[in-house]
mmJSON file of the N, C-alpha and C atoms, coordinates in Angstrom:
{"data_MODEL":{"atom_site":{
"group_PDB":["ATOM","ATOM","ATOM","ATOM","ATOM","ATOM","ATOM","ATOM","ATOM","ATOM","ATOM","ATOM","ATOM","ATOM","ATOM","ATOM","ATOM","ATOM","ATOM","ATOM","ATOM","ATOM","ATOM","ATOM","ATOM","ATOM","ATOM","ATOM","ATOM","ATOM","ATOM","ATOM","ATOM","ATOM","ATOM","ATOM","ATOM","ATOM","ATOM","ATOM","ATOM","ATOM","ATOM","ATOM","ATOM","ATOM","ATOM","ATOM","ATOM","ATOM","ATOM","ATOM","ATOM","ATOM","ATOM","ATOM","ATOM","ATOM","ATOM","ATOM","ATOM","ATOM","ATOM","ATOM","ATOM","ATOM","ATOM","ATOM","ATOM","ATOM","ATOM","ATOM","ATOM","ATOM","ATOM","ATOM","ATOM","ATOM","ATOM","ATOM","ATOM","ATOM","ATOM","ATOM","ATOM","ATOM","ATOM","ATOM","ATOM","ATOM","ATOM","ATOM","ATOM","ATOM","ATOM","ATOM","ATOM","ATOM","ATOM","ATOM","ATOM","ATOM","ATOM","ATOM","ATOM","ATOM","ATOM","ATOM","ATOM","ATOM","ATOM","ATOM","ATOM","ATOM","ATOM","ATOM","ATOM","ATOM","ATOM","ATOM","ATOM","ATOM","ATOM","ATOM","ATOM","ATOM","ATOM","ATOM","ATOM","ATOM","ATOM","ATOM","ATOM","ATOM","ATOM","ATOM","ATOM","ATOM","ATOM","ATOM","ATOM","ATOM","ATOM","ATOM","ATOM","ATOM","ATOM","ATOM","ATOM","ATOM","ATOM","ATOM","ATOM","ATOM","ATOM","ATOM","ATOM","ATOM","ATOM","ATOM","ATOM","ATOM"],
"id":[1,2,3,4,5,6,7,8,9,10,11,12,13,14,15,16,17,18,19,20,21,22,23,24,25,26,27,28,29,30,31,32,33,34,35,36,37,38,39,40,41,42,43,44,45,46,47,48,49,50,51,52,53,54,55,56,57,58,59,60,61,62,63,64,65,66,67,68,69,70,71,72,73,74,75,76,77,78,79,80,81,82,83,84,85,86,87,88,89,90,91,92,93,94,95,96,97,98,99,100,101,102,103,104,105,106,107,108,109,110,111,112,113,114,115,116,117,118,119,120,121,122,123,124,125,126,127,128,129,130,131,132,133,134,135,136,137,138,139,140,141,142,143,144,145,146,147,148,149,150,151,152,153,154,155,156,157,158,159,160,161,162],
"type_symbol":["N","C","C","N","C","C","N","C","C","N","C","C","N","C","C","N","C","C","N","C","C","N","C","C","N","C","C","N","C","C","N","C","C","N","C","C","N","C","C","N","C","C","N","C","C","N","C","C","N","C","C","N","C","C","N","C","C","N","C","C","N","C","C","N","C","C","N","C","C","N","C","C","N","C","C","N","C","C","N","C","C","N","C","C","N","C","C","N","C","C","N","C","C","N","C","C","N","C","C","N","C","C","N","C","C","N","C","C","N","C","C","N","C","C","N","C","C","N","C","C","N","C","C","N","C","C","N","C","C","N","C","C","N","C","C","N","C","C","N","C","C","N","C","C","N","C","C","N","C","C","N","C","C","N","C","C","N","C","C","N","C","C"],
"label_atom_id":["N","CA","C","N","CA","C","N","CA","C","N","CA","C","N","CA","C","N","CA","C","N","CA","C","N","CA","C","N","CA","C","N","CA","C","N","CA","C","N","CA","C","N","CA","C","N","CA","C","N","CA","C","N","CA","C","N","CA","C","N","CA","C","N","CA","C","N","CA","C","N","CA","C","N","CA","C","N","CA","C","N","CA","C","N","CA","C","N","CA","C","N","CA","C","N","CA","C","N","CA","C","N","CA","C","N","CA","C","N","CA","C","N","CA","C","N","CA","C","N","CA","C","N","CA","C","N","CA","C","N","CA","C","N","CA","C","N","CA","C","N","CA","C","N","CA","C","N","CA","C","N","CA","C","N","CA","C","N","CA","C","N","CA","C","N","CA","C","N","CA","C","N","CA","C","N","CA","C","N","CA","C","N","CA","C","N","CA","C"],
"label_alt_id":[null,null,null,null,null,null,null,null,null,null,null,null,null,null,null,null,null,null,null,null,null,null,null,null,null,null,null,null,null,null,null,null,null,null,null,null,null,null,null,null,null,null,null,null,null,null,null,null,null,null,null,null,null,null,null,null,null,null,null,null,null,null,null,null,null,null,null,null,null,null,null,null,null,null,null,null,null,null,null,null,null,null,null,null,null,null,null,null,null,null,null,null,null,null,null,null,null,null,null,null,null,null,null,null,null,null,null,null,null,null,null,null,null,null,null,null,null,null,null,null,null,null,null,null,null,null,null,null,null,null,null,null,null,null,null,null,null,null,null,null,null,null,null,null,null,null,null,null,null,null,null,null,null,null,null,null,null,null,null,null,null,null],
"label_comp_id":["MET","MET","MET","ASN","ASN","ASN","ASP","ASP","ASP","LEU","LEU","LEU","PHE","PHE","PHE","TYR","TYR","TYR","SER","SER","SER","LEU","LEU","LEU","GLY","GLY","GLY","ASP","ASP","ASP","PHE","PHE","PHE","PHE","PHE","PHE","VAL","VAL","VAL","TRP","TRP","TRP","THR","THR","THR","PHE","PHE","PHE","LYS","LYS","LYS","LEU","LEU","LEU","LEU","LEU","LEU","PRO","PRO","PRO","ALA","ALA","ALA","LEU","LEU","LEU","GLY","GLY","GLY","ASN","ASN","ASN","LEU","LEU","LEU","PRO","PRO","PRO","ASN","ASN","ASN","PHE","PHE","PHE","LEU","LEU","LEU","PHE","PHE","PHE","ILE","ILE","ILE","ALA","ALA","ALA","VAL","VAL","VAL","ILE","ILE","ILE","THR","THR","THR","GLY","GLY","GLY","TYR","TYR","TYR","PHE","PHE","PHE","LEU","LEU","LEU","TYR","TYR","TYR","TRP","TRP","TRP","LEU","LEU","LEU","SER","SER","SER","GLN","GLN","GLN","MET","MET","MET","LYS","LYS","LYS","LYS","LYS","LYS","HIS","HIS","HIS","SER","SER","SER","ARG","ARG","ARG","ALA","ALA","ALA","GLY","GLY","GLY","GLU","GLU","GLU","LEU","LEU","LEU"],
"label_asym_id":["A","A","A","A","A","A","A","A","A","A","A","A","A","A","A","A","A","A","A","A","A","A","A","A","A","A","A","A","A","A","A","A","A","A","A","A","A","A","A","A","A","A","A","A","A","A","A","A","A","A","A","A","A","A","A","A","A","A","A","A","A","A","A","A","A","A","A","A","A","A","A","A","A","A","A","A","A","A","A","A","A","A","A","A","A","A","A","A","A","A","A","A","A","A","A","A","A","A","A","A","A","A","A","A","A","A","A","A","A","A","A","A","A","A","A","A","A","A","A","A","A","A","A","A","A","A","A","A","A","A","A","A","A","A","A","A","A","A","A","A","A","A","A","A","A","A","A","A","A","A","A","A","A","A","A","A","A","A","A","A","A","A"],
"label_entity_id":["1","1","1","1","1","1","1","1","1","1","1","1","1","1","1","1","1","1","1","1","1","1","1","1","1","1","1","1","1","1","1","1","1","1","1","1","1","1","1","1","1","1","1","1","1","1","1","1","1","1","1","1","1","1","1","1","1","1","1","1","1","1","1","1","1","1","1","1","1","1","1","1","1","1","1","1","1","1","1","1","1","1","1","1","1","1","1","1","1","1","1","1","1","1","1","1","1","1","1","1","1","1","1","1","1","1","1","1","1","1","1","1","1","1","1","1","1","1","1","1","1","1","1","1","1","1","1","1","1","1","1","1","1","1","1","1","1","1","1","1","1","1","1","1","1","1","1","1","1","1","1","1","1","1","1","1","1","1","1","1","1","1"],
"label_seq_id":[1,1,1,2,2,2,3,3,3,4,4,4,5,5,5,6,6,6,7,7,7,8,8,8,9,9,9,10,10,10,11,11,11,12,12,12,13,13,13,14,14,14,15,15,15,16,16,16,17,17,17,18,18,18,19,19,19,20,20,20,21,21,21,22,22,22,23,23,23,24,24,24,25,25,25,26,26,26,27,27,27,28,28,28,29,29,29,30,30,30,31,31,31,32,32,32,33,33,33,34,34,34,35,35,35,36,36,36,37,37,37,38,38,38,39,39,39,40,40,40,41,41,41,42,42,42,43,43,43,44,44,44,45,45,45,46,46,46,47,47,47,48,48,48,49,49,49,50,50,50,51,51,51,52,52,52,53,53,53,54,54,54],
"pdbx_PDB_ins_code":[null,null,null,null,null,null,null,null,null,null,null,null,null,null,null,null,null,null,null,null,null,null,null,null,null,null,null,null,null,null,null,null,null,null,null,null,null,null,null,null,null,null,null,null,null,null,null,null,null,null,null,null,null,null,null,null,null,null,null,null,null,null,null,null,null,null,null,null,null,null,null,null,null,null,null,null,null,null,null,null,null,null,null,null,null,null,null,null,null,null,null,null,null,null,null,null,null,null,null,null,null,null,null,null,null,null,null,null,null,null,null,null,null,null,null,null,null,null,null,null,null,null,null,null,null,null,null,null,null,null,null,null,null,null,null,null,null,null,null,null,null,null,null,null,null,null,null,null,null,null,null,null,null,null,null,null,null,null,null,null,null,null],
"Cartn_x":[45.291,46.001,46.423,47.283,47.811,46.944,45.477,44.334,44.645,44.212,44.018,44.621,46.006,47.126,47.067,47.217,46.782,45.81,44.373,43.149,43.535,43.925,44.221,45.24,46.241,47.183,46.663,45.704,45.141,44.325,43.29,42.727,43.001,44.831,45.311,45.93,46.406,46.505,45.608,44.305,43.116,42.74,43.083,42.613,44.111,44.829,46.448,46.281,45.551,45.236,44.107,43.078,42.059,42.734,43.875,44.385,45.073,45.371,45.49,44.292,43.551,41.847,41.777,41.484,41.247,41.925,42.838,44.43,44.177,44.061,44.492,43.127,42.112,40.854,41.737,41.759,42.388,43.186,44.145,44.957,44.008,43.556,42.275,41.479,40.826,40.288,40.839,42.344,42.99,43.402,43.388,44.127,43.017,41.102,40.376,40.344,40.111,40.081,40.677,42.233,43.291,42.895,42.746,42.555,41.438,40.225,38.912,39.292,39.521,40.295,41.006,42.137,42.722,42.292,41.241,40.446,39.744,39.373,38.167,39.167,40.444,41.162,41.457,41.994,42.058,41.521,39.94,38.53,38.72,38.91,38.764,39.678,41.316,41.972,41.605,41.393,40.711,39.451,38.753,37.716,38.27,39.399,40.208,41.026,41.645,42.392,41.508,40.183,38.829,38.636,38.651,38.04,38.997,40.424,41.1,41.752,40.952,40.703,40.211,39.201,38.165,38.506],
"Cartn_y":[-13.07,-13.252,-12.465,-11.28,-10.249,-9.686,-9.351,-8.326,-8.96,-10.114,-10.413,-10.283,-10.244,-9.911,-8.667,-7.962,-6.469,-5.652,-6.405,-5.879,-6.277,-7.58,-7.804,-7.489,-6.963,-5.751,-4.476,-4.012,-3.227,-2.909,-3.802,-4.259,-4.584,-4.596,-4.652,-3.677,-2.916,-1.639,-0.797,-0.794,0.247,-0.622,-1.593,-2.16,-1.629,-1.817,-1.181,0.025,1.399,2.998,2.992,1.811,1.791,1.672,0.905,0.855,1.662,2.563,3.538,4.284,4.409,5.291,4.397,3.165,1.966,2.125,2.818,2.537,1.474,1.001,0.108,-1.141,-0.891,-1.615,-2.993,-3.186,-4.602,-5.486,-4.681,-5.553,-5.574,-5.25,-5.387,-6.487,-6.438,-7.593,-8.836,-8.757,-10.226,-10.206,-9.91,-10.248,-10.726,-10.26,-11.219,-12.359,-12.421,-14.017,-14.678,-14.551,-15.402,-15.946,-14.548,-15.225,-16.248,-15.768,-16.515,-18.591,-18.464,-19.722,-20.176,-19.893,-19.999,-20.689,-19.959,-20.645,-21.648,-21.408,-23.007,-23.866,-23.676,-24.848,-24.885,-24.445,-25.57,-26.132,-25.291,-26.539,-27.386,-27.634,-29.041,-29.62,-29.076,-29.913,-30.595,-29.546,-30.164,-31.361,-31.056,-31.952,-33.142,-33.333,-34.6,-35.311,-34.255,-35.274,-35.608,-34.971,-35.798,-37.204,-36.881,-38.434,-39.337,-39.027,-39.975,-41.05,-39.965,-39.928,-41.727,-41.71,-42.935,-44.308],
"Cartn_z":[79.549,80.794,81.431,80.98,81.358,82.321,81.133,81.955,83.62,83.728,84.958,86.179,85.788,86.743,87.19,85.517,86.034,86.487,86.06,87.442,88.324,88.93,90.567,91.235,90.103,91.089,90.762,90.359,90.521,91.879,91.689,93.001,94.681,94.429,95.662,95.969,95.099,95.1,95.74,95.5,95.754,97.055,97.678,99.19,100.119,99.367,100.201,100.64,99.977,100.163,101.333,101.19,102.477,103.622,103.931,104.993,105.997,105.517,106.274,107.403,106.474,106.887,107.969,107.74,108.987,110.185,110.147,111.343,111.679,113.532,114.047,113.913,113.433,113.185,112.822,111.889,110.982,112.025,112.967,113.747,114.966,115.458,116.526,115.959,114.746,114.332,114.335,113.486,113.772,114.647,115.821,117.241,117.691,117.708,118.319,117.535,116.224,115.558,115.777,116.195,116.38,118.206,118.964,120.195,119.994,119.671,119.569,119.503,118.312,117.805,118.433,119.302,120.252,121.1,121.932,123.331,122.723,121.411,121.145,120.948,120.314,120.244,121.709,122.844,123.944,124.616,124.209,124.748,124.288,123.255,122.489,122.742,123.459,123.884,125.043,125.913,127.316,127.126,125.912,125.848,125.877,125.181,124.566,125.23,126.359,127.258,128.31,128.582,129.506,129.089,127.759,127.322,127.204,126.848,127.185,128.575,129.856,131.125,131.507,130.464,130.887,130.356],
"occupancy":[1.0,1.0,1.0,1.0,1.0,1.0,1.0,1.0,1.0,1.0,1.0,1.0,1.0,1.0,1.0,1.0,1.0,1.0,1.0,1.0,1.0,1.0,1.0,1.0,1.0,1.0,1.0,1.0,1.0,1.0,1.0,1.0,1.0,1.0,1.0,1.0,1.0,1.0,1.0,1.0,1.0,1.0,1.0,1.0,1.0,1.0,1.0,1.0,1.0,1.0,1.0,1.0,1.0,1.0,1.0,1.0,1.0,1.0,1.0,1.0,1.0,1.0,1.0,1.0,1.0,1.0,1.0,1.0,1.0,1.0,1.0,1.0,1.0,1.0,1.0,1.0,1.0,1.0,1.0,1.0,1.0,1.0,1.0,1.0,1.0,1.0,1.0,1.0,1.0,1.0,1.0,1.0,1.0,1.0,1.0,1.0,1.0,1.0,1.0,1.0,1.0,1.0,1.0,1.0,1.0,1.0,1.0,1.0,1.0,1.0,1.0,1.0,1.0,1.0,1.0,1.0,1.0,1.0,1.0,1.0,1.0,1.0,1.0,1.0,1.0,1.0,1.0,1.0,1.0,1.0,1.0,1.0,1.0,1.0,1.0,1.0,1.0,1.0,1.0,1.0,1.0,1.0,1.0,1.0,1.0,1.0,1.0,1.0,1.0,1.0,1.0,1.0,1.0,1.0,1.0,1.0,1.0,1.0,1.0,1.0,1.0,1.0],
"B_iso_or_equiv":[0.0,0.0,0.0,0.0,0.0,0.0,0.0,0.0,0.0,0.0,0.0,0.0,0.0,0.0,0.0,0.0,0.0,0.0,0.0,0.0,0.0,0.0,0.0,0.0,0.0,0.0,0.0,0.0,0.0,0.0,0.0,0.0,0.0,0.0,0.0,0.0,0.0,0.0,0.0,0.0,0.0,0.0,0.0,0.0,0.0,0.0,0.0,0.0,0.0,0.0,0.0,0.0,0.0,0.0,0.0,0.0,0.0,0.0,0.0,0.0,0.0,0.0,0.0,0.0,0.0,0.0,0.0,0.0,0.0,0.0,0.0,0.0,0.0,0.0,0.0,0.0,0.0,0.0,0.0,0.0,0.0,0.0,0.0,0.0,0.0,0.0,0.0,0.0,0.0,0.0,0.0,0.0,0.0,0.0,0.0,0.0,0.0,0.0,0.0,0.0,0.0,0.0,0.0,0.0,0.0,0.0,0.0,0.0,0.0,0.0,0.0,0.0,0.0,0.0,0.0,0.0,0.0,0.0,0.0,0.0,0.0,0.0,0.0,0.0,0.0,0.0,0.0,0.0,0.0,0.0,0.0,0.0,0.0,0.0,0.0,0.0,0.0,0.0,0.0,0.0,0.0,0.0,0.0,0.0,0.0,0.0,0.0,0.0,0.0,0.0,0.0,0.0,0.0,0.0,0.0,0.0,0.0,0.0,0.0,0.0,0.0,0.0],
"pdbx_formal_charge":[null,null,null,null,null,null,null,null,null,null,null,null,null,null,null,null,null,null,null,null,null,null,null,null,null,null,null,null,null,null,null,null,null,null,null,null,null,null,null,null,null,null,null,null,null,null,null,null,null,null,null,null,null,null,null,null,null,null,null,null,null,null,null,null,null,null,null,null,null,null,null,null,null,null,null,null,null,null,null,null,null,null,null,null,null,null,null,null,null,null,null,null,null,null,null,null,null,null,null,null,null,null,null,null,null,null,null,null,null,null,null,null,null,null,null,null,null,null,null,null,null,null,null,null,null,null,null,null,null,null,null,null,null,null,null,null,null,null,null,null,null,null,null,null,null,null,null,null,null,null,null,null,null,null,null,null,null,null,null,null,null,null],
"auth_seq_id":[1,1,1,2,2,2,3,3,3,4,4,4,5,5,5,6,6,6,7,7,7,8,8,8,9,9,9,10,10,10,11,11,11,12,12,12,13,13,13,14,14,14,15,15,15,16,16,16,17,17,17,18,18,18,19,19,19,20,20,20,21,21,21,22,22,22,23,23,23,24,24,24,25,25,25,26,26,26,27,27,27,28,28,28,29,29,29,30,30,30,31,31,31,32,32,32,33,33,33,34,34,34,35,35,35,36,36,36,37,37,37,38,38,38,39,39,39,40,40,40,41,41,41,42,42,42,43,43,43,44,44,44,45,45,45,46,46,46,47,47,47,48,48,48,49,49,49,50,50,50,51,51,51,52,52,52,53,53,53,54,54,54],
"auth_comp_id":["MET","MET","MET","ASN","ASN","ASN","ASP","ASP","ASP","LEU","LEU","LEU","PHE","PHE","PHE","TYR","TYR","TYR","SER","SER","SER","LEU","LEU","LEU","GLY","GLY","GLY","ASP","ASP","ASP","PHE","PHE","PHE","PHE","PHE","PHE","VAL","VAL","VAL","TRP","TRP","TRP","THR","THR","THR","PHE","PHE","PHE","LYS","LYS","LYS","LEU","LEU","LEU","LEU","LEU","LEU","PRO","PRO","PRO","ALA","ALA","ALA","LEU","LEU","LEU","GLY","GLY","GLY","ASN","ASN","ASN","LEU","LEU","LEU","PRO","PRO","PRO","ASN","ASN","ASN","PHE","PHE","PHE","LEU","LEU","LEU","PHE","PHE","PHE","ILE","ILE","ILE","ALA","ALA","ALA","VAL","VAL","VAL","ILE","ILE","ILE","THR","THR","THR","GLY","GLY","GLY","TYR","TYR","TYR","PHE","PHE","PHE","LEU","LEU","LEU","TYR","TYR","TYR","TRP","TRP","TRP","LEU","LEU","LEU","SER","SER","SER","GLN","GLN","GLN","MET","MET","MET","LYS","LYS","LYS","LYS","LYS","LYS","HIS","HIS","HIS","SER","SER","SER","ARG","ARG","ARG","ALA","ALA","ALA","GLY","GLY","GLY","GLU","GLU","GLU","LEU","LEU","LEU"],
"auth_asym_id":["A","A","A","A","A","A","A","A","A","A","A","A","A","A","A","A","A","A","A","A","A","A","A","A","A","A","A","A","A","A","A","A","A","A","A","A","A","A","A","A","A","A","A","A","A","A","A","A","A","A","A","A","A","A","A","A","A","A","A","A","A","A","A","A","A","A","A","A","A","A","A","A","A","A","A","A","A","A","A","A","A","A","A","A","A","A","A","A","A","A","A","A","A","A","A","A","A","A","A","A","A","A","A","A","A","A","A","A","A","A","A","A","A","A","A","A","A","A","A","A","A","A","A","A","A","A","A","A","A","A","A","A","A","A","A","A","A","A","A","A","A","A","A","A","A","A","A","A","A","A","A","A","A","A","A","A","A","A","A","A","A","A"],
"auth_atom_id":["N","CA","C","N","CA","C","N","CA","C","N","CA","C","N","CA","C","N","CA","C","N","CA","C","N","CA","C","N","CA","C","N","CA","C","N","CA","C","N","CA","C","N","CA","C","N","CA","C","N","CA","C","N","CA","C","N","CA","C","N","CA","C","N","CA","C","N","CA","C","N","CA","C","N","CA","C","N","CA","C","N","CA","C","N","CA","C","N","CA","C","N","CA","C","N","CA","C","N","CA","C","N","CA","C","N","CA","C","N","CA","C","N","CA","C","N","CA","C","N","CA","C","N","CA","C","N","CA","C","N","CA","C","N","CA","C","N","CA","C","N","CA","C","N","CA","C","N","CA","C","N","CA","C","N","CA","C","N","CA","C","N","CA","C","N","CA","C","N","CA","C","N","CA","C","N","CA","C","N","CA","C","N","CA","C","N","CA","C"],
"pdbx_PDB_model_num":[1,1,1,1,1,1,1,1,1,1,1,1,1,1,1,1,1,1,1,1,1,1,1,1,1,1,1,1,1,1,1,1,1,1,1,1,1,1,1,1,1,1,1,1,1,1,1,1,1,1,1,1,1,1,1,1,1,1,1,1,1,1,1,1,1,1,1,1,1,1,1,1,1,1,1,1,1,1,1,1,1,1,1,1,1,1,1,1,1,1,1,1,1,1,1,1,1,1,1,1,1,1,1,1,1,1,1,1,1,1,1,1,1,1,1,1,1,1,1,1,1,1,1,1,1,1,1,1,1,1,1,1,1,1,1,1,1,1,1,1,1,1,1,1,1,1,1,1,1,1,1,1,1,1,1,1,1,1,1,1,1,1]
}}}
C-alpha cells in the first residue's frame, strides 16, 4: 500500500516541476474554462426564466 502512495507522490512532484516551464498557460486555461462554463450557466438560467414566463 505504501508503494502506491509513494508512487503517487512522486508523480505529483514530477508534475509540479513542469509548472514553472508552462508559465501562465495553466492560469489562462483555467480562466477560459471557468468563463465558458459560467456563460453556459447564464444561458441556461435565461432559458429557464423564459420557460417560467409562459
